[in-house]
C-alpha positions in Angstrom: 87.3 48.5 35.9 91.0 48.1 36.3 94.5 49.6 35.7 96.9 48.0 33.3 100.6 47.3 33.7 102.8 47.7 30.7 102.9 44.7 28.4 106.5 44.9 27.2 105.9 42.6 24.3 103.3 45.0 22.9 105.5 48.0 23.8 108.5 46.6 21.9 106.3 46.0 18.9 105.1 49.6 18.9 108.7 50.9 19.2 110.1 48.6 16.5 107.4 49.4 14.1 107.8 53.2 14.8 111.6 53.0 14.4 111.2 51.2 11.1 108.8 53.9 9.9 111.1 56.7 10.9 114.5 55.3 10.2 113.8 53.2 7.1 117.3 52.4 5.7 119.0 54.8 8.1 119.3 58.4 9.4 121.1 59.9 6.4 121.7 63.2 8.1 123.1 61.9 11.4 125.1 59.1 9.7 126.7 61.7 7.4 127.9 63.9 10.2 128.8 61.4 13.0 130.5 58.1 13.2 129.3 55.1 15.3 132.1 55.8 17.8 130.9 59.4 18.6 129.3 59.7 22.0 127.3 62.5 23.6 125.4 63.6 26.7 121.8 64.9 26.4 119.0 65.9 28.7 115.2 65.6 28.4 113.6 68.7 29.9 110.0 69.7 30.5 109.0 72.9 28.8 105.4 73.0 30.2 103.7 72.2 33.5 102.0 68.8 33.8 102.2 65.1 34.8 105.0 63.1 33.3 104.3 59.7 31.8 106.4 57.4 29.6 109.9 57.6 30.9 110.4 53.8 30.7 109.2 54.0 27.1 111.8 56.6 26.3 114.6 54.5 27.8 113.4 51.5 25.8 113.5 53.5 22.5 117.2 54.5 23.1 118.1 51.0 24.3 116.9 49.6 21.0 119.4 51.8 19.2 122.3 51.6 21.7 122.2 48.7 24.2 125.1 50.3 26.1 123.3 53.7 26.5 123.3 55.0 30.1 120.6 57.0 31.9 120.3 59.1 35.0 116.6 59.3 35.7 115.6 62.4 37.6 111.8 61.8 37.9 109.3 59.0 38.0 106.1 58.6 36.0 103.3 60.3 37.7 105.4 63.2 39.1 104.4 66.8 38.5 106.8 68.8 36.3 107.2 72.4 35.6 109.2 74.2 32.9 112.9 73.6 33.2 112.7 70.4 35.2 115.1 67.7 34.1 113.4 64.4 33.4 116.2 62.2 32.1 120.0 62.5 31.5 121.4 60.4 28.7 125.0 59.3 27.8 125.7 57.2 24.8 126.0 57.0 21.0 125.2 60.4 19.4 123.7 58.5 16.5 121.4 56.6 18.7 120.3 59.8 20.6 119.7 61.8 17.5 118.0 59.0 15.6 115.7 58.1 18.5 115.0 61.7 19.6 111.8 62.3 17.6 110.1 59.0 18.5 111.0 59.2 22.1 109.6 62.7 22.4 106.5 61.9 20.4 105.6 59.1 22.8 106.6 61.0 25.9 104.8 64.1 24.9 101.6 62.2 24.0 101.6 60.1 27.1 102.4 63.0 29.4 99.6 65.0 27.8 97.1 62.2 28.5 98.3 61.8 32.0 98.1 65.6 32.6 94.5 65.8 31.2 93.5 62.8 33.3 94.9 64.3 36.5 92.8 67.4 35.9 89.6 65.3 35.6 90.5 63.3 38.7 91.2 66.5 40.7 87.9 68.0 39.5 85.9 65.2 41.2 88.2 64.7 44.2 85.4 65.2 46.7 83.3 62.4 45.3 83.5 58.6 45.3 83.2 58.7 41.5 86.2 57.5 39.4 87.4 58.6 36.0 87.6 56.0 33.2 89.1 56.0 29.8 87.5 54.5 26.7 88.6 52.6 23.5 89.0 56.0 21.7 92.7 55.6 21.5 95.3 56.0 18.7 95.3 52.8 16.7 98.3 50.7 17.7 99.0 52.8 20.8 96.3 51.6 23.2 98.7 50.0 25.7 100.5 53.3 26.0 97.4 55.5 26.0 95.7 53.5 28.7 98.9 53.3 30.8 99.1 57.1 30.6 95.5 57.4 31.9 96.5 55.1 34.8 99.6 57.3 35.6 97.3 60.4 35.6 95.1 58.8 38.3 92.3 57.4 36.1 91.1 53.9 35.7 91.0 51.7 32.6 87.8 50.5 31.1 87.9 47.3 29.0 91.1 47.1 27.0 89.4 45.8 23.8 86.4 44.0 22.5 87.6 40.7 24.0 87.8 41.4 27.7 84.4 42.9 28.6 80.8 42.9 27.5 79.3 46.3 26.5 75.8 46.0 24.9 75.3 49.2 22.9 72.4 50.5 20.9 73.2 48.6 17.7 73.4 45.3 19.6 70.1 46.1 21.2 68.4 47.0 17.9 69.5 43.8 16.4 68.6 41.6 19.4 65.2 43.2 19.7 65.5 44.6 23.2 67.8 45.1 26.1 66.4 42.1 27.9 66.9 39.9 25.0 70.4 41.1 24.4 71.4 40.5 28.1 69.7 37.1 28.0 71.7 36.0 24.9 75.0 37.2 26.4 74.3 35.5 29.7 73.5 32.2 27.9 76.7 32.4 26.0 79.1 33.4 28.8 77.3 32.7 32.0 79.3 34.6 34.7 82.6 34.9 32.7 82.1 38.6 32.0 80.3 41.4 33.8 77.6 42.7 31.5 77.4 46.4 30.8 74.4 47.9 29.0 74.2 51.3 27.3 71.1 53.3 28.1 69.8 56.7 26.9 66.6 57.1 28.9 65.0 56.1 32.2 62.8 53.4 30.5 66.0 51.7 29.3 67.6 52.1 32.7 64.7 50.2 34.3 64.8 47.5 31.6 68.6 47.0 32.0 68.2 46.8 35.8 65.4 44.3 35.5 67.5 42.2 33.0 70.3 42.0 35.6 72.9 44.2 34.0 76.0 44.5 36.2 76.9 47.9 34.9 74.5 50.5 33.4 75.9 53.2 31.2 74.0 56.5 31.3 74.8 57.7 27.9 74.3 61.4 26.9 71.7 62.0 29.6 71.0 65.3 31.3 72.3 65.8 34.8 68.7 65.6 36.1 68.0 62.3 34.3 71.3 60.9 35.7 70.2 61.8 39.2 66.9 59.9 38.7 68.7 57.0 37.1 71.0 56.7 40.2 68.0 56.7 42.5 66.2 54.0 40.4 69.3 51.8 40.2 69.9 52.2 44.0 73.3 50.5 44.0 71.9 47.3 42.4 74.3 47.9 39.5 77.4 49.9 38.9 76.7 53.2 37.2 78.8 54.9 34.5 78.1 58.3 33.0 79.3 58.8 29.4 79.0 61.1 26.4 80.5 64.6 25.8 81.8 65.1 29.3 84.2 68.0 29.8 86.1 69.5 32.6 83.4 72.1 32.9 80.7 69.4 33.4 82.5 66.5 35.2 81.9 68.0 38.7 78.1 68.2 38.4 78.0 64.8 36.9 80.0 63.3 39.8 77.4 65.0 42.1 74.7 62.8 40.7 76.3 59.9 42.6 77.4 57.8 39.6 80.2 55.4 40.2 82.3 56.1 37.1 82.6 58.7 34.5 84.1 57.7 31.1 85.9 60.4 29.1 86.9 59.6 25.5 88.7 63.0 25.3 91.4 61.8 27.6 92.9 59.7 24.8 91.5 61.1 21.6 92.2 64.8 22.0 94.5 65.6 25.0 97.2 68.1 23.8 100.7 66.8 24.0 102.9 68.1 26.8 105.8 70.3 25.6 109.1 68.5 26.3 112.5 68.8 24.6 115.8 67.0 24.2 119.0 69.0 24.4 122.7 68.2 23.9 124.9 69.3 26.8 
């Protein structure tokens, strides 16, 4: 488990594709009203309490449209905001500001929503050694931003994609014939290149995964009592990860079982966007 740093090559591709989608041949409204010489000042202001994430992304959006644009940054990613807090002051081309407004806010609101939700889960288990993980349940094309936002909110990143970590799930196991066989095949292919995680749904599978030498054992959609037993059986011989339908109401009692990690798909697939606005001054 790890936290990512922003890959600016991937970020730039996201921004360029999104600007192309939104602008097309040009912002016909803005271009009709303003000239390229018109300048403005604007502020990005929080309208809701939460954790801010994505300020460097916002700046990158506007810089794509006006390389000379200037910023006065009032907050850093990871800081707590409340309604009325200034996040960023902007000076530059009015055409760039208005044409980049929607994309910059879309990304900032989404990322801040993810960071805010993550921080709530992290706070809910603050008394335990357990850590909060994200999943691959991200918006297609936005994974680098979604996972960065989780990191800003205090969570940790699970594998980034199918290429950087082994996770043997039920369909893999069914095709291979057993957990033991699936682990054996993977080990023979990669040796120690990757840690091997195995998804389990009952205590029989937990014992089999442990015997097979899994590095990480996922306790998927188990009851709290079953998780407690699984943690005792594993006895720190493998890393444990709880997963499946976990909410803020249940995350605390799951952490109490002693699991090392809790993965929460909802962080990136259903966190509400944080309300943030851009205003001319």
